[in-house]
N, C-alpha and C positions, 0 to 999 in steps of 0.2 A: 470652499469654492464659491459659496454664496457671498462671502465678504469681498472676494477679489476674483471675478470670473476670467480675468486675463492673466492669472498666475499659472504660467505654463508648467512649471515644475510640479505644482499641485495636481494639475490634470494628468501629468505623466505618472505620478505616484498612485493616483486613483486608478488609472488603467492597469498599472502593474499589479496592484493588490487584487483588483477584479480578476485579472487573467490568471494569476497564481491560485487564487481561491477557486476559480472555475475548474482548473485542471485537477487540483488536489481535492476538490469537493469540500474544502474547508468552509467555503461559502456554498450555498445551495446552487449547483451549476445549471441555472435556468437560461433560457434563450435571452431573457431580459438582461441578465448579468453579462453575458457575452457581448450583447449589443452596447451596453454601457462601457465595457472595456474598449471596444472599437472606437466609439465616439470620443472618449476621453483621450485616447492616444492621438487621434486625428486632430482634436482641438489643440493639444499640446504642440504638435508639429506645425500647425497653422500659425499659432502664436509665436513660436520660436523654432524655425526649421533647423537651426544648428545646435539645438540643445541635445546633448548626448543622452540624457535621461529620457527625453521624448522618443529618440530613436530606439533606445532600449525597450521602452514601453510598447512601441509598434512591433518590435521583434518578439516580445513576450505574448502579444496578442496573436501573432501568427503561430508561435510555438505552442502556446497553451490552449488557445481556443479553436484554431483552425488546423493545427498539426501540420502546417506548411513549413517544413524544416528548411527548405532552400531559402524561402523569404525571411525566415527568422535569422539565419546566418547572415544574409545580406544586411539586415538592419543592425545586427550586433557588430559586424565588421565596420559598418558606417559609423557606429557610435564610438568605435575605438579611437578614431582620429580626434574626437572631442574629449574623450576620457582615457588618455594614453596610459595612465598608471592605475586604472581601476581594476581591481581583481574581479569585478562583476563580469567583465567581458570574457576572459577565459573560463570563468565559472559557468556562464551561460552557454558557451560553446561546448563545455563538458557535458551539460545536460542534453544538448542536441545530439552529440556524438553517441552517447549511450543509448538514446532512443533509436538511433540508426544501427545499433549493434556494433559500433566501433569502440569497443571497450578499452583497448590500449590507447587509442587517441583520446578518449575521454579522460583516462588517468593522467596523460600528459598535460591536458588542460587543467585538471585539478591541481597538479603539482605546480604549474605556472601560477595559478591563482593563489595558492598557499604561500609561494615565495613573495607575492605582493602583499598578502594580508594573512600572516601566519596565525593570528589569534581570532579569526572570524569563526565563531561557533557554528553558524549555519553552514559555512563552507566545509568545515571539518566533519560535521555531521553528515552532510551529503556525500562526502568522500568515503566515510565509513559505510554509508548505505550502499555505495557501489561495490565495496569489498564484500558486504553481506550478500548482495545479489549474485556475486560471482562465487559464493561459498568460500571465500578467503577469510575465514572467521578470525584467525589470530591477528591479521592486519586490521580488520575492522575493530577488534577490541582495543588495539593500540590507539587508533584514531579516537574511539569513544573515551578512552582514558585521557587523551589530550583535552577533549571537551570538558571532562569532569575536573581537570586541573584548573580550567578557567572558570567554570560555573559548577562548583561542587553541589552534589545532590540534585542535579537537574533531572526531573522525573522522566522525561521522554528518553533521555540518554540511558538512564538506569533500565528502563523498559527494554530498550534495544539490546542491552547486555543480557537481559533475561531472555529475550527472543532468541539470541544466539545459543544460550544454554539449552533452551527447548529444542532448537534445531540440531544440537549435538547430542540430544538425548539425556542431558544432565539435569533431570528435574529437581533434585535437591538444591543445586546451585541456582536454578531459576527461582525456586521457591524462596530461598534466602534473600533474593533481591526484591521479589514482588510482595511477599507477605507484609512487610512493614509499611507499604505505600497505602495511604488513605486518599482515594481518588473518587471523583464524581463522574457523571455522564459527560460533562463537558471535556473531560480528558479521556475520550473513548478509547484511544490507543492503549492506555495503561489499564483501563477497566477490562477491555476485551482480552488483554494479555493475562489478567488474573483469572478471568473465566476460562480461557483456553487452558491455563495451567491446571485448574481444577478438573477440567474434562480429560486432559492427558493423564492426570493422576488417577482418574476414574473415582474421584471423591467430590462430586459437584454439589452435594447437599448444602454445605455452608455458604456457597455463593448465591444460591437461589433466592433466599430472603433478601439479600442485598439488591439483586436485580429487580425483584418485585417492588421493593421500596422506591427505587429510582423511577421505575415505570409507572408507579401509582400517581406521580406528579411529573409527567414528562415535560421537558423544557422545549417549548415550541420552536425556539431558535435553532434547535439541533436538526430539524427536518427529518431526513430519511434515517439518520443515526438512531432515532427512537425505535423505528421499525427493525433496524439491524440489531439493536440490543434485545428486542423481543424475539428475534430469531435465536440469539444466543441463549435466552432464557428457555426457549423450547428445546434447544439441543441439550442444555444442562439437565432439564427435566427428563428428557429421553434417556440420557446416560444414567440418571438416577432411577430409571425404570418406572417413572410416573408418566405412562404413555398418554393417558387421557389429558393430563395437564399440558403435556407437550403439544398435543394436537390443537388444543385451545389457544395456546400461545402462538403457534404458527398460523392459525386462522386469523388471529388479531394482527399479526405481523403482515400478512398478505393484504388485509383490508387497509392497513396504513400505508403500505409501500406502493400498491398498484396505482392510486391516483397521482402519486408524485412522479411516476414515469412519464406522464403526459407533459408535465412541466419541465422535466429534466431528461430529454430524449437521448442525451449522450452520456448519461451517468452510468458508466459500466459497473461501478460498485453497486449501485441500486439494482441493476439487472442481475448481477451475481447473487445478491441477497434474496431477490425474488425467486431465482432459479433454485437456490438451496432450500428456501421456504416451501416451494412447491414440491421439491423432493421429499421433504419431511412429511408433507401431506399426502404423498403417494401419487401426485399429479405428474406423471412421467412426461406426457406429451407437452404440457405447459412448461416444465422445467427445461426440456431440450430446445423448445422454441426460443426461450429466453437466452439460452447459451448461444444459439445461432445468431441472435440479435447482438449479443455481447461481442462475439467474435467479429461481426461485421463492423461494429463501432471501434474495436481495438484489435485489428488483425496484427498478428505477430510479425508479419512481413513489413509492416510500417511502423511498428512500435515494439522494440525488443525489451523495453522496460515493463510496460503494462500488458503486453500481448500474451504473457504467460498466464495472466489471471483467469481468463475464460477457459484455458486448457485445464487448469487445476480444478475449476468448477465442474468441467466436463468429467474429469477423472472421479471426482467425488460423487456426482450424480449417477454416473454410470456404475460405480461400485455399489451404491445403495439400490439402484434400480435393476440389479441383476443383469447387467450388460458387461461382463468381465472382460471381453475382448476389447471393447471400446475403452474401458478403464485402464487396462494394461498398456494399450497403445498410447494413451494420453500420458500415462506415468513415464513410459520410456522416453517420450519427447521431453517431458519436464525435467527429468533427472540429467538430461544432456545439455541443458541450456541455462543461462542466467535468467533472472526475473523473479518477481515476487508473486505470492498467492493472494487469495481473497481475504485472508484473516489478519495478516501481519505485514505492516509496512516494511519493505526491503527484505523480507524473508522468503527465500525459495523453499520449495518442498525438499526434504532430505530423506534418506533411508531411515534415519533415526525417528523422524516424525511419522513415517509410514508404519514403523513398528509400534508406535504409541497411540496414534490417533484412532479413536473408535469408529470414525466414519469409514475406515478401510477394513473393518472387521470382516465384511462379506468376502474379501479377497484372500483371507489368511490361509485357506486351504488350496489356493491356486499355486501350482509348482513354480510358475514364473515369479510370483510375489515372494514365495519362500526363498527363491534363489537370490533375489535382491537382498533380502535380510541376511542370508548367509554370507554373501559377498561383502556386505557392509561390516558384519562382525569380524570377518577375516582382515579387512583393511584396518579396522580399529586395533585389532591385535597386533598387526604388523607395525603400525605407528607406535604403539606402546612399547614394543620390543626395541625399535630403533631409538626411541627417546631415552632408553636406559643404557644405550651403548656409548 
């Protein structure tokens, strides 16, 4: 942009990258980043009012930064007249529809986008993500296999297949996918999937030195992810029965995460990390206060995609903090809706994960919890019986 400050398309693309990075926290979601997205979109539109990409950028600013879905749809539809054959228009409308809880409408938009651009890896991956959120795992796997046909051995796609195996309770299948992957902190999705696998298997000892090695020289560009990885280290140490080490890791995590919240006041992932870290430290009031803040930032009534995250954080904190009624109520809600949790992109909580996840151990003697697990086993048995007929 320094070379050509009147390059409207460049301003539009800058705004788009900022907005997507803000929403997904791929970039640190600061107020300054959000403002840069706004200014870049407005500059692009001022320079070239009929540029479809500029209208798309303005739509993404409203979608990602302001969560103003009506305005986002308005700009996306405006862009359609200048980009009539672009798959990005129905793709973007698919994202808005699922945030609004209109899952069937979202799928129609995804299908429309794929007819226009059948080999768009990002598009296929997002469509697979919708199936995962809806717990339609066989359909998600078919989409992910389409992605792997185009980009073989793509790490994030393999990780999502492993996430599905974890959600279905098939830890050997998940391990077969995850064990060969050699990843670093900058691929946090894959690294956290490996740590979660070790925790679900209740064999976290081998992963602890790897996390310590990474955190000994944290990458400053990763921002809050470093604190998140330190939370994971504490959880792995706790499951390994090294309680003193876990407490120290969680204290360090909190000291790293708390200052960032002032810079990133809408980063619900950061709030969730802090809530769970305070849970580990036994700071019940602080944990619940952060959950309230997270729910205010991402209310499920306004965001069917991310709104489930604070509800799962609530279930986890309540389970650990000896609030079984709150935990059970939150779990009943979660198991009846789409949406992902705090640990895994696009992955909802499932009965299989409830059975395996150590964070829910305090609920294992609760009759309501046991009933869910019995019901799940019965359903799995019925499915297996039908598949043999």
